[in-house]
C-alpha positions in Angstrom: -39.1 -22.7 -29.7 -38.2 -23.9 -33.2 -39.2 -21.3 -35.8 -41.2 -18.0 -35.4 -43.1 -16.9 -38.2 -43.8 -13.5 -38.7 -46.6 -12.3 -41.1 -46.4 -8.9 -41.9 -48.9 -6.6 -42.6 -49.0 -4.7 -46.0 -52.4 -3.4 -46.6 -53.2 -0.4 -47.9 -54.2 0.6 -44.2 -50.2 0.8 -42.8 -49.3 3.5 -44.4 -50.8 5.7 -41.9 -48.8 8.0 -39.8 -49.8 6.6 -36.1 -47.0 4.2 -35.9 -43.8 4.9 -33.4 -39.9 3.6 -34.0 -37.0 4.5 -31.5 -34.1 6.4 -32.9 -31.5 6.4 -30.7 -32.7 6.7 -27.1 -35.8 9.2 -28.9 -39.8 7.6 -29.4 -40.5 9.5 -33.2 -43.8 8.9 -35.2 -44.2 6.9 -37.9 -45.8 5.2 -40.2 -48.1 1.5 -39.2 -45.5 -0.1 -42.0 -42.0 1.7 -40.8 -43.4 0.5 -37.0 -43.5 -3.2 -38.7 -40.7 -3.2 -40.5 -38.4 -1.7 -37.4 -39.7 -4.7 -35.6 -39.1 -7.2 -38.1 -35.9 -5.8 -38.1 -35.3 -6.6 -34.0 -36.9 -10.0 -34.4 -34.2 -10.9 -37.1 -31.1 -9.7 -34.6 -32.8 -11.3 -31.5 -33.3 -14.2 -33.5 -29.9 -14.4 -34.9 -28.5 -14.0 -31.1 -30.5 -16.9 -29.4 -30.2 -19.7 -32.1 -34.1 -19.6 -33.4 -34.8 -19.3 -37.5 -37.1 -17.0 -38.6 -39.5 -16.7 -41.2 -41.0 -13.1 -42.0 -44.0 -13.7 -44.6 -46.6 -11.0 -46.2 -50.3 -10.8 -45.8 -50.2 -10.0 -49.3 -47.6 -11.7 -51.1 -48.2 -10.4 -54.1 -46.8 -6.8 -53.2 -43.3 -8.6 -52.4 -41.4 -8.4 -55.9 -39.2 -11.2 -56.5 -39.5 -13.1 -53.1 -42.7 -14.3 -51.3 -40.6 -14.5 -47.7 -37.1 -14.2 -46.7 -35.9 -16.9 -44.2 -32.8 -16.0 -41.5 -31.2 -18.0 -39.2 -27.7 -16.5 -37.7 -26.0 -16.0 -41.3 -23.8 -12.7 -41.8 -26.0 -11.4 -44.4 -29.8 -12.1 -43.0 -30.7 -8.5 -41.2 -29.2 -6.6 -44.9 -31.1 -9.7 -47.2 -34.0 -8.7 -44.9 -34.1 -4.9 -45.0 -33.6 -5.5 -49.0 -37.2 -7.4 -49.0 -39.0 -4.9 -46.8 -37.9 -2.1 -48.7 -38.7 -3.6 -52.1 -42.6 -3.3 -50.4 -45.0 -0.4 -50.7 -48.0 -1.4 -48.7 -51.6 -2.0 -49.6 -54.8 -4.5 -50.9 -56.4 -5.0 -47.8 -56.1 -7.8 -45.0 -57.5 -10.7 -46.4 -55.9 -13.4 -43.2 -58.5 -16.1 -43.2 -57.4 -16.9 -46.9 -53.4 -15.9 -45.8 -53.9 -18.5 -43.0 -54.6 -21.3 -44.6 -52.4 -21.1 -48.0 -49.5 -20.9 -44.6 -51.1 -24.0 -43.4 -48.5 -26.3 -45.2 -45.3 -24.4 -44.2 -47.0 -25.2 -40.4 -47.3 -28.1 -41.1 -43.7 -29.3 -41.9 -42.9 -27.6 -39.8 -44.6 -30.2 -37.1 -43.5 -33.6 -39.7 -40.4 -32.5 -39.1 -40.5 -32.5 -35.4 -42.2 -36.0 -34.5 -39.8 -38.2 -33.8 -37.8 -35.5 -31.8 -38.5 -33.0 -28.8 -42.1 -31.2 -28.7 -40.8 -27.9 -30.3 -43.0 -24.9 -30.6 -44.0 -22.7 -33.7 -45.0 -19.5 -32.7 -46.8 -17.7 -35.3 -46.2 -13.7 -34.6 -48.7 -11.0 -36.8 -48.0 -8.0 -36.8 -51.1 -6.0 -38.3 -53.3 -2.6 -37.6 -56.6 -3.7 -37.9 -59.4 -6.2 -38.3 -59.6 -9.4 -40.7 -61.2 -8.2 -44.1 -62.4 -10.2 -47.2 -60.4 -10.5 -50.1 -62.3 -7.9 -52.5 -62.8 -5.8 -49.4 -61.5 -3.1 -46.8 -64.3 -2.9 -44.7 -63.3 -5.5 -41.9 -67.1 -7.3 -41.3 -68.0 -10.2 -38.7 -67.6 -12.8 -41.8 -64.2 -12.5 -42.0 -63.1 -11.5 -39.0 -65.3 -15.1 -38.1 -62.9 -16.9 -40.9 -59.4 -15.6 -39.4 -60.1 -16.8 -35.9 -61.1 -20.1 -36.9 -58.5 -20.3 -38.7 -56.1 -19.3 -36.1 -57.8 -21.1 -33.5 -57.5 -24.3 -35.6 -53.8 -23.7 -36.3 -53.1 -24.2 -32.2 -55.0 -27.5 -32.0 -54.4 -29.1 -34.7 -50.7 -28.5 -34.8 -47.3 -27.3 -32.4 -48.7 -23.3 -33.4 -48.9 -20.8 -30.7 -49.6 -17.4 -31.0 -48.6 -13.6 -30.9 -50.4 -10.5 -32.2 -48.5 -7.8 -32.2 -50.3 -4.3 -33.0 -49.1 -1.4 -34.6 -51.8 0.7 -34.2 -54.0 3.4 -31.5 -57.1 2.7 -33.4 -59.3 1.8 -30.9 -61.5 -0.6 -33.2 -58.6 -2.8 -33.6 -56.9 -3.0 -30.0 -60.8 -3.9 -29.2 -61.1 -6.8 -32.1 -57.9 -8.5 -30.6 -59.0 -7.8 -26.9 -62.1 -9.5 -27.4 -60.2 -12.2 -29.4 -57.3 -12.8 -26.7 -60.8 -13.4 -24.4 -62.1 -15.9 -26.1 -60.9 -19.9 -23.9 -61.2 -21.3 -27.0 -58.1 -18.8 -28.4 -54.4 -18.9 -26.7 -53.4 -15.6 -27.7 -51.3 -12.8 -26.5 -51.5 -9.2 -27.8 -49.1 -6.7 -27.4 -49.1 -3.1 -28.4 -45.1 -2.5 -28.1 -43.3 0.3 -29.4 -41.1 -0.4 -32.3 -40.2 -3.8 -31.7 -41.3 -7.6 -30.1 -39.4 -9.2 -28.3 
């Protein structure tokens, strides 16, 4: 693994209060966005421990203030920088997954080009989300938006050294059903997880 790229869903629905985080040894309720932030911070610490660079990108990057994303790689200030970045975000907007993946394709291509003369290292794309994809102008999931997003994910795994993990931060059955159905498609190598507070 040469890179873990986390795509953080900061749509308005992540303000819902069916998330969970660990406080000490207790599981407590939180917003979905708070769960996503806790997971991102844990992933940052894990990346530093194992020496794998991480990048944290927003699904709606225009809501990230001065920064579109944060890179971490084991520096002492990685976790404080990531926390400041996440604290600057107020979730709003929709879930335009297909469009965001298209915008990130250049990043995945650049990673692949750097690996061309070396060992076959992979980039893991970890999507932290609470629901199904939506069109750019609507918060309601549609079959067209779903198909466009799944086509983009499939294209990434076929043409580039990218593997996928979907980390759900909701108990909403429709979201779980959507991603489990996507996971069942043979052409889409996808690992869907519902874990509490952090991704490993």
